[in-house]
Structure formats: C-alpha cells, structure tokens
C-alpha positions as CSV (number, residue, x, y, z in Angstrom):
1,X,-23.2,56.8,127.6
2,X,-23.7,55.7,131.2
3,X,-23.4,59.4,132.2
4,X,-26.4,60.5,130.2
5,X,-28.7,59.7,133.0
6,X,-28.2,62.6,135.4
7,X,-29.7,63.4,138.8
8,X,-32.3,66.2,138.9
9,X,-32.5,68.6,141.9
10,X,-36.3,68.3,142.0
11,X,-36.0,64.6,142.2
12,X,-33.6,64.8,145.1
13,X,-35.9,67.3,146.9
14,X,-39.0,65.1,146.5
15,X,-37.1,62.0,147.7
16,X,-35.8,63.9,150.7
17,X,-39.3,65.1,151.5
18,X,-41.4,62.0,150.6
19,X,-38.8,59.2,150.3
20,X,-38.8,58.0,153.9
21,X,-42.6,57.9,154.0
22,X,-42.9,55.9,150.8
23,X,-40.2,53.5,151.8
24,X,-42.0,52.8,155.1
25,X,-45.2,52.1,153.3
26,X,-43.5,49.7,150.9
27,X,-41.5,47.9,153.5
28,X,-44.4,45.6,154.7
29,X,-44.6,44.5,151.0
30,X,-41.0,43.3,151.1
31,X,-39.8,46.2,148.9
32,X,-36.6,47.7,150.3
33,X,-34.1,50.3,149.1
34,X,-30.4,50.7,149.4
35,X,-29.2,53.5,151.7
36,X,-29.0,56.7,149.7
37,X,-31.0,55.3,146.8
38,X,-33.9,57.3,145.3
39,X,-37.2,55.8,146.5
40,X,-39.1,57.7,143.8
41,X,-37.4,57.5,140.4
42,X,-37.2,60.4,138.0
43,X,-40.2,59.5,135.9
44,X,-42.5,59.1,138.9
45,X,-41.5,62.5,140.2
46,X,-42.0,64.1,136.8
47,X,-45.5,62.5,136.5
48,X,-46.4,63.8,140.0
49,X,-45.2,67.2,139.0
50,X,-47.6,67.2,136.0
51,X,-50.4,66.1,138.3
52,X,-49.7,68.9,140.8
53,X,-49.3,71.6,138.1
54,X,-52.4,70.6,136.1
55,X,-54.5,70.4,139.3
56,X,-53.4,73.9,140.4
57,X,-54.0,75.3,136.9
58,X,-57.5,73.8,136.8
59,X,-58.4,75.3,140.2
60,X,-57.0,78.6,139.1
61,X,-59.0,78.6,135.8
62,X,-62.2,77.4,137.5
63,X,-62.3,80.5,139.7
64,X,-62.1,82.7,136.6
65,X,-64.6,81.0,134.3
66,X,-66.8,83.4,132.5
67,X,-69.4,83.1,129.8
68,X,-69.4,86.8,128.8
69,X,-65.7,87.6,129.2
70,X,-63.6,84.5,129.0
71,X,-59.9,84.9,129.7
72,X,-57.0,83.6,127.5
73,X,-56.5,80.4,129.6
74,X,-60.3,79.6,129.3
75,X,-60.2,80.2,125.6
76,X,-57.2,78.0,125.1
77,X,-58.8,75.3,127.3
78,X,-62.1,75.5,125.3
79,X,-60.1,75.2,122.0
80,X,-58.3,72.0,123.3
81,X,-61.5,70.5,124.6
82,X,-63.4,71.4,121.4
83,X,-60.7,69.8,119.3
84,X,-60.9,66.5,121.1
85,X,-64.7,66.6,121.1
86,X,-64.6,67.1,117.3
87,X,-62.4,64.0,116.9
88,X,-64.7,62.0,119.1
89,X,-67.8,63.1,117.2
90,X,-66.2,62.4,113.9
91,X,-65.0,58.9,114.7
92,X,-67.5,57.6,117.2
93,X,-70.6,59.7,116.9
94,X,-72.8,61.6,119.4
95,X,-72.0,59.2,122.2
96,X,-68.3,59.8,121.7
97,X,-68.2,62.7,124.1
98,X,-68.8,60.4,127.1
99,X,-65.2,59.2,126.6
100,X,-63.8,62.8,126.7
101,X,-62.5,62.6,130.3
102,X,-60.2,59.7,129.7
103,X,-59.1,60.6,126.2
104,X,-58.5,64.3,127.1
105,X,-56.6,63.4,130.3
106,X,-54.3,60.9,128.7
107,X,-53.7,63.3,125.8
108,X,-52.9,66.3,128.1
109,X,-50.6,64.1,130.3
110,X,-48.6,62.9,127.3
111,X,-48.4,66.3,125.7
112,X,-47.1,67.9,128.9
113,X,-44.8,64.9,129.6
114,X,-43.3,65.2,126.2
115,X,-42.7,68.9,126.5
116,X,-41.1,68.6,129.9
117,X,-38.0,67.2,128.4
118,X,-37.3,70.5,126.7
119,X,-37.2,72.4,130.0
120,X,-33.8,72.6,131.6
121,X,-33.7,70.8,134.9
122,X,-36.6,68.5,134.0
123,X,-37.0,65.3,132.0
124,X,-39.8,63.9,129.9
125,X,-41.5,61.1,131.9
126,X,-42.6,59.7,128.5
127,X,-39.0,59.0,127.7
128,X,-39.3,56.0,130.1
129,X,-40.9,52.9,128.9
130,X,-42.7,52.3,132.2
131,X,-44.7,55.5,131.7
132,X,-45.7,54.9,128.1
133,X,-46.5,51.3,128.9
134,X,-48.8,52.5,131.7
135,X,-50.6,54.9,129.4
136,X,-51.0,52.2,126.7
137,X,-52.3,49.6,129.2
138,X,-54.8,52.2,130.6
139,X,-56.1,52.9,127.1
140,X,-56.3,49.1,126.2
141,X,-58.2,48.2,129.4
142,X,-60.5,51.2,129.0
143,X,-61.6,50.5,125.4
144,X,-62.0,46.8,126.1
145,X,-64.2,47.5,129.1
146,X,-66.4,49.9,127.2
147,X,-66.5,47.3,124.3
148,X,-68.1,44.8,126.7
149,X,-70.2,47.4,128.2
150,X,-71.7,48.7,124.9
151,X,-72.1,45.4,123.1
152,X,-72.4,42.9,125.9
153,X,-70.2,39.9,126.4
154,X,-71.6,37.9,123.4
155,X,-71.7,40.8,121.0
156,X,-68.2,41.9,121.8
157,X,-66.7,38.4,121.6
158,X,-68.5,38.0,118.2
159,X,-66.5,40.8,116.6
160,X,-63.3,38.8,117.5
161,X,-64.6,35.8,115.6
162,X,-65.6,37.4,112.3
163,X,-66.2,40.9,110.8
164,X,-69.7,42.1,110.3
165,X,-71.4,40.3,107.4
166,X,-68.7,37.6,107.1
167,X,-69.5,33.9,107.5
168,X,-68.6,32.4,110.8
169,X,-66.6,29.6,109.3
170,X,-63.6,32.0,109.1
171,X,-63.5,32.3,112.9
172,X,-60.6,29.8,113.4
173,X,-58.5,31.9,111.1
174,X,-59.8,35.4,112.1
175,X,-59.9,34.9,115.9
176,X,-56.1,34.4,116.5
177,X,-55.3,37.2,114.1
178,X,-57.7,39.6,115.9
179,X,-56.3,38.6,119.4
180,X,-52.7,39.2,118.2
181,X,-53.8,42.5,116.7
182,X,-55.3,43.8,119.9
183,X,-52.4,42.7,122.1
184,X,-49.9,44.3,119.7
185,X,-51.7,47.7,120.2
186,X,-50.2,47.9,123.7
187,X,-46.7,47.4,122.3
188,X,-47.3,49.8,119.4
189,X,-48.6,52.6,121.6
190,X,-46.0,52.3,124.2
191,X,-42.9,51.7,122.1
192,X,-43.7,54.4,119.5
193,X,-44.1,57.1,122.1
194,X,-41.1,56.0,124.1
195,X,-38.8,55.6,121.1
196,X,-39.6,59.1,119.7
197,X,-39.3,61.0,123.0
198,X,-36.3,59.1,124.3
199,X,-34.5,59.6,121.0
200,X,-35.3,63.3,120.9
201,X,-34.0,63.8,124.5
202,X,-30.9,61.8,123.7
203,X,-30.0,63.9,120.6
204,X,-30.6,67.2,122.4
205,X,-28.5,66.1,125.4
206,X,-25.6,65.0,123.1
207,X,-25.7,68.2,121.1
208,X,-25.8,70.3,124.3
209,X,-22.8,68.3,125.6
210,X,-20.8,69.0,122.4
211,X,-21.8,72.6,121.7
212,X,-23.9,74.2,124.4
213,X,-26.7,76.7,124.0
214,X,-26.7,77.4,120.3
215,X,-26.7,74.2,118.3
216,X,-29.4,72.4,120.3
217,X,-31.9,75.2,119.8
218,X,-33.2,74.0,116.3
219,X,-33.5,70.5,117.7
220,X,-35.5,71.8,120.7
221,X,-37.9,73.6,118.3
222,X,-38.3,70.4,116.3
223,X,-38.9,68.7,119.7
224,X,-41.9,70.9,120.3
225,X,-43.4,69.8,117.0
226,X,-42.5,66.2,117.6
227,X,-43.9,66.2,121.1
228,X,-47.2,67.7,120.0
229,X,-47.4,65.3,117.0
230,X,-46.8,62.2,119.2
231,X,-49.5,63.3,121.7
232,X,-51.9,63.8,118.8
233,X,-51.1,60.4,117.3
234,X,-51.7,58.7,120.7
235,X,-55.0,60.4,121.2
236,X,-56.1,59.7,117.6
237,X,-55.3,56.0,117.9
238,X,-57.1,55.8,121.3
239,X,-60.2,57.3,119.6
240,X,-60.0,54.8,116.7
241,X,-59.6,51.8,119.1
242,X,-62.6,53.1,121.1
243,X,-64.6,53.5,117.9
244,X,-64.0,49.9,116.9
245,X,-64.9,48.6,120.4
246,X,-68.1,50.5,121.1
247,X,-69.6,50.5,117.6
248,X,-72.7,48.3,117.9
249,X,-73.2,46.2,114.8
250,X,-76.7,45.1,113.8
251,X,-76.3,42.2,111.4
252,X,-76.3,38.4,111.2
253,X,-72.9,36.7,111.1
254,X,-72.9,33.7,109.0
255,X,-75.3,34.9,106.3
256,X,-72.8,37.0,104.5
257,X,-75.4,39.8,104.2
258,X,-75.2,41.5,107.5
259,X,-76.2,45.2,107.7
260,X,-73.8,46.7,110.0
261,X,-75.1,50.0,111.4
262,X,-72.1,51.5,113.0
263,X,-70.2,54.8,112.8
264,X,-67.0,54.0,110.9
265,X,-63.8,55.7,112.1
266,X,-62.3,58.3,109.8
267,X,-58.9,56.6,109.9
268,X,-57.7,53.1,110.3
C-alpha cells in the first residue's frame, strides 16, 4: 500500500522549475527541505494547474464572447453560471447572486479537481485532506463574514442564542448546540469530499494494477458521475449555509410570536 503514492512527471517538472525559488522564500521562516525532496507537493501542483488552465480558458473565451453568435464554450459557461444563479435565487433570493463569484469559483475548482484524478498522469487534489479542508474553511469563514455583514453583530449573534420566535430562556441549551453544529460543518464538508474522491482514486488504481486498461473503465465512468455529484453537493451545502447566515429575521425573540421574514432554503 505504501507504493500507491506515485511520483508524477508534472510535479517533478514544476519542482525543478519553481522548487529552488519557493525554498528560498520559505527559508527565512525556518522552513527547510531535505535535499531532493519536493518543495511543492502533488496536491499544490495540481491546484496550480487548475488555476493556470482555468485562467487561460477564461481569457480565451473572453476574446470570443458574442451576444448574437455565441460559441459552444460560451453556451456551456452560460449554462453553468445560470444553474448556480438559479440555486442562489431559489435558496437566498434576489440578493443571492452577489455570492456567485465565491460559490461558482469553489464549485468549479472542486469539479475540475475531482475529475483530474481520472486523467492518466494527474491526480485529484481533492483526494488530499489539506485541499478539502482549505475549501471548507474558505466557505465557513465566507458565510460567517457575510452573516455578520448582513445582520450586524447583535443580530447575527442572536440567531446562535435561539431560533426566530423562540423564547430566549432556551439560549443556554441552544447556544452550545448551535456552536457545535457550525464547527462540525467544516469537518463534514472536508471529510465527505476527501473520503469520496480518495476512495474512488484508490479503487481505480488498485483495479488498474490488477487488470490494466479494461476493468477500470466502468469505475472511471462511475468516477465522472461521483465527481460531479460531490461538487454539486458541496455547492448546494455552501448555498444553504449562506442562506441561513444572511437571512435577516424581523421578529422579537422572547415573545414566542416573532414574525420571521426570511427566505427559507429549499433544502436543509
């Protein structure tokens, strides 16, 4: 099993090109590397590759944008953006589209990261817990920030104490449960994505080692479905968490008759 982690030529090439520079920048921080060790690990190189490819594609599509005669890449991009906008509108409301850049970027990164593991010579960066944890923490900090921004410090803290319309005396019970719930979202988002993609890559690699070329093909097709589904789930949960954070409630806690005027998410 220790041989399942294999060296990729693109990782070696990037480390040969950028490794000495990165090592020299990290040396003043007390971070050193053994001679011959990779300064940039596999998952960092794969993430950088996604960044470069997506940036190049965006620049390419931008030069060919057309209202009257859109090309296939533009149509596909409009479909993807329209799909995410639809989910934001349904769960958050009209103001949901302001969160499209973050939600769309994270969703695209995760989708491409998942699918990279199916390409020979590459690996899925999302099969590493560091990458999925980074995505989960980004989403967590983002929706907490916008929760405080939309509701204010007092209003946002209030929703940790009691749900809309509930008496405030339940706060000592409700508050710790709510804090644990929010903290567990980081673990849920990161471990779910990591476990599914890592397991998928492991099974394909084992099958390819035993019977090359033919037997792994059905699993690779299933991997396309799983990768897409996991990216969708991550995006959907991100939108739901955002909806719960930015929904402004108008009601009086403690009376038991609060009239919460908020756009409820379609899924819990």
